[in-house]
C-alpha positions as CSV (number, residue, x, y, z in Angstrom):
1,M,7.9,-7.4,-11.9
2,R,8.6,-10.4,-9.7
3,W,11.6,-8.6,-8.2
4,A,9.2,-5.9,-7.0
5,A,7.1,-8.5,-5.3
6,C,10.2,-9.8,-3.5
7,L,11.0,-6.3,-2.3
8,V,7.5,-5.9,-1.0
9,L,7.8,-9.0,1.1
10,M,11.3,-8.1,2.3
11,F,10.1,-4.7,3.5
12,A,6.5,-5.6,4.2
13,S,6.4,-3.7,7.5
14,T,7.5,-0.5,5.8
15,G,6.6,1.5,2.8
16,L,8.0,1.1,-0.7
17,A,7.6,3.1,-3.9
18,A,9.5,3.4,-7.1
19,T,9.9,5.8,-10.0
20,S,10.0,5.0,-13.7
21,D,13.5,6.4,-13.9
22,G,15.1,3.9,-11.6
23,F,14.8,5.0,-8.0
24,I,13.3,3.2,-5.0
25,Y,12.1,4.9,-1.9
26,L,11.9,2.9,1.3
27,S,10.5,3.9,4.6
28,S,11.7,2.3,7.9
29,T,11.2,3.0,11.5
30,N,12.6,6.5,11.5
31,K,13.4,7.6,8.0
32,I,12.9,7.3,4.3
33,S,15.9,6.3,2.2
34,E,16.5,6.5,-1.6
35,Y,18.1,3.8,-3.6
36,T,18.8,2.9,-7.2
37,T,17.2,-0.2,-8.6
38,S,20.7,-1.8,-8.5
39,G,20.7,-1.4,-4.7
40,A,23.1,1.5,-4.5
41,V,22.3,4.2,-1.8
42,A,21.3,7.5,-3.4
43,K,20.5,9.3,-0.2
44,D,20.1,8.0,3.3
45,P,18.3,9.4,5.0
46,L,16.3,11.3,2.5
47,I,13.6,12.2,5.1
48,S,13.8,11.7,8.8
49,G,10.7,11.0,11.0
50,Q,8.3,8.1,11.5
51,P,7.0,7.3,8.0
52,G,4.5,4.6,6.9
53,A,3.2,3.7,3.5
54,L,4.5,5.5,0.4
55,A,3.1,6.5,-3.0
56,I,4.5,8.6,-5.9
57,A,2.5,10.9,-8.2
58,N,3.1,14.1,-10.1
59,G,6.8,14.0,-9.2
60,N,6.0,14.1,-5.4
61,L,6.1,11.6,-2.6
62,Y,3.0,10.9,-0.4
63,V,3.8,9.6,3.0
64,T,1.4,8.2,5.6
65,H,1.9,8.7,9.3
66,G,0.2,6.4,11.7
67,G,-2.1,7.4,14.5
68,N,-5.4,6.0,15.8
69,T,-8.7,7.8,16.6
70,G,-8.3,10.4,13.9
71,T,-4.7,11.4,14.4
72,G,-3.2,9.7,11.3
73,S,-2.2,11.9,8.3
74,V,-0.6,12.0,4.9
75,A,2.4,14.3,4.2
76,L,3.5,15.6,0.8
77,C,7.2,15.8,0.0
78,T,9.3,16.3,-3.1
79,L,11.3,13.4,-4.4
80,S,14.4,15.3,-3.2
81,G,13.1,15.2,0.4
82,T,11.6,18.7,0.8
83,L,8.5,18.8,2.9
84,L,5.6,20.6,1.1
85,N,2.7,19.9,3.4
86,S,3.0,17.9,6.7
87,S,-0.8,17.4,6.8
88,L,-2.1,17.2,3.2
89,I,-4.7,14.8,4.5
90,S,-5.6,14.5,8.2
91,G,-8.1,12.8,10.5
92,L,-7.0,9.2,9.5
93,D,-7.2,6.1,11.7
94,D,-3.9,4.1,11.5
95,P,-3.4,4.5,7.7
96,H,-1.7,1.3,6.6
97,A,-1.7,1.8,2.8
98,I,-2.0,4.4,0.1
99,A,-2.6,4.0,-3.6
100,I,-2.9,6.6,-6.4
101,S,-4.7,6.3,-9.8
102,G,-4.7,9.4,-11.9
103,T,-5.8,12.2,-9.6
104,D,-7.5,9.9,-7.1
105,L,-5.8,8.9,-3.9
106,Y,-7.0,6.0,-1.7
107,I,-6.1,5.3,1.9
108,A,-6.7,2.2,4.0
109,N,-7.7,2.9,7.6
110,Y,-6.7,-0.2,9.5
111,Q,-8.5,0.4,12.7
112,T,-11.9,1.6,11.3
113,G,-11.9,-0.9,8.4
114,T,-12.5,1.8,5.8
115,I,-11.0,3.1,2.5
116,G,-11.0,6.8,2.1
117,K,-11.0,8.5,-1.3
118,Y,-9.3,11.9,-1.9
119,T,-7.7,13.9,-4.7
120,T,-3.9,14.1,-5.0
121,A,-4.3,17.7,-4.0
122,G,-5.7,16.6,-0.6
123,Q,-9.4,17.3,-1.1
124,T,-11.8,14.8,0.4
125,I,-14.0,13.0,-2.0
126,N,-15.4,10.4,0.4
127,S,-13.7,9.6,3.7
128,V,-15.7,6.4,4.0
129,F,-15.6,5.4,0.3
130,I,-15.6,1.6,1.3
131,S,-16.5,0.3,4.7
132,G,-17.0,-3.0,6.6
133,L,-13.5,-4.3,6.0
134,I,-11.6,-6.2,8.7
135,H,-8.3,-4.5,9.0
136,P,-7.4,-3.4,5.5
137,T,-3.6,-3.5,4.9
138,S,-2.9,-2.7,1.3
139,I,-4.5,-1.4,-1.9
140,A,-3.6,-1.8,-5.6
141,T,-5.3,-0.3,-8.6
142,F,-5.5,-2.5,-11.6
143,G,-7.8,-2.5,-14.7
144,G,-9.8,0.5,-13.4
145,N,-10.7,-1.4,-10.2
146,L,-9.4,-1.5,-6.6
147,F,-8.0,-4.6,-5.0
148,I,-7.8,-4.6,-1.2
149,T,-6.2,-7.0,1.1
150,T,-7.5,-7.5,4.7
151,V,-6.0,-9.3,7.6
152,G,-9.3,-10.9,8.7
153,S,-10.4,-12.1,12.1
154,T,-8.0,-15.1,12.3
155,F,-4.5,-15.9,11.2
156,T,-5.6,-17.5,8.0
157,S,-8.7,-15.6,7.1
158,G,-7.1,-12.8,5.1
159,T,-8.7,-11.8,1.9
160,N,-8.1,-10.0,-1.4
161,G,-11.2,-8.3,-2.6
162,E,-12.1,-6.4,-5.8
163,Y,-14.1,-3.2,-5.9
164,S,-15.2,-0.8,-8.7
165,S,-13.8,2.7,-9.1
166,S,-17.2,3.9,-7.6
167,G,-16.5,1.8,-4.4
168,S,-19.1,-0.9,-5.2
169,P,-18.1,-4.5,-4.3
170,I,-17.4,-6.7,-7.3
171,N,-16.0,-9.6,-5.3
172,P,-15.0,-8.9,-1.7
173,S,-13.8,-12.5,-1.5
174,L,-11.8,-12.7,-4.7
175,V,-9.1,-14.6,-2.8
176,T,-9.6,-16.1,0.6
177,G,-7.6,-18.0,3.2
178,L,-4.5,-15.8,2.8
179,G,-1.7,-16.5,5.2
180,F,-0.9,-14.6,8.4
181,F,-0.9,-10.8,7.9
182,P,-1.2,-10.2,4.1
183,N,0.0,-6.6,4.3
184,S,1.5,-5.9,0.8
185,L,-0.1,-6.0,-2.6
186,V,1.3,-5.0,-6.0
187,S,0.3,-5.4,-9.6
188,D,2.5,-5.7,-12.7
189,G,-0.3,-4.7,-15.0
190,S,-1.2,-8.3,-15.6
191,N,-1.3,-10.1,-12.3
192,L,-1.4,-9.4,-8.6
193,F,1.3,-10.3,-6.0
194,V,0.3,-10.7,-2.3
195,A,3.0,-10.7,0.4
196,C,2.2,-12.2,3.8
197,T,4.5,-11.1,6.5
198,G,3.6,-13.8,9.0
199,D,4.5,-16.8,6.9
200,S,7.1,-15.0,4.7
201,T,5.5,-15.7,1.3
202,V,4.7,-13.9,-1.9
203,T,2.0,-15.5,-4.1
204,E,0.9,-14.5,-7.6
205,Y,-2.7,-14.4,-8.7
206,T,-4.6,-13.5,-11.8
207,A,-7.0,-10.6,-11.8
208,S,-9.8,-13.1,-11.6
209,G,-8.4,-14.6,-8.3
210,T,-6.7,-17.7,-9.7
211,R,-3.5,-18.7,-7.9
212,L,-0.6,-19.2,-10.2
213,P,2.1,-21.9,-9.5
214,W,4.8,-19.3,-9.1
215,S,5.5,-18.3,-5.5
216,L,8.3,-17.4,-3.1
217,S,8.9,-18.4,0.5
218,F,11.6,-16.9,2.7
219,G,12.8,-18.4,6.0
220,N,12.3,-16.2,9.1
């Protein structure tokens, strides 16, 4: 899974999602492209536009579109690029991240510091499921709980917090002192990988927040 953490860092300002049958979907400034896990181009562009974060569930692709003051949204597309619903979820505030667990869909609203909870069909469960965060940038589901990275108020005050599936805080400061702009988070089913764009690093942690000796650093 460490290769995936590397990819998250390399494309931390974009969206990245993968299927179990060996395809990677990558969003950039004005398109979504499809690749094989060996790096070969499958289709480029798959979808044109201004996409953000990506998630895959039920054979479909969920795509966030930025926008402040309630203008952000999530679109639903097929994996072949057909648009099914341009506004499956709307009224979002700069949605930086999206994560899916079963039929539950979570969205991080960067500007308002909230996590919204929805169904994969687009129904609202709680638009303010978790609040009081300082610029949440990524979400991962792991062991039935939510892990959320935040930028924090200073360059080195980023955190990775743990919350229950009901939204209750377990440990909002599970990991503290993350580097500049920790905006990507993935789990391999055992540990967590946090990518910080500002200092170009990927660091591995256990689910209890212990930093492991393995890490990567890339020159800018």
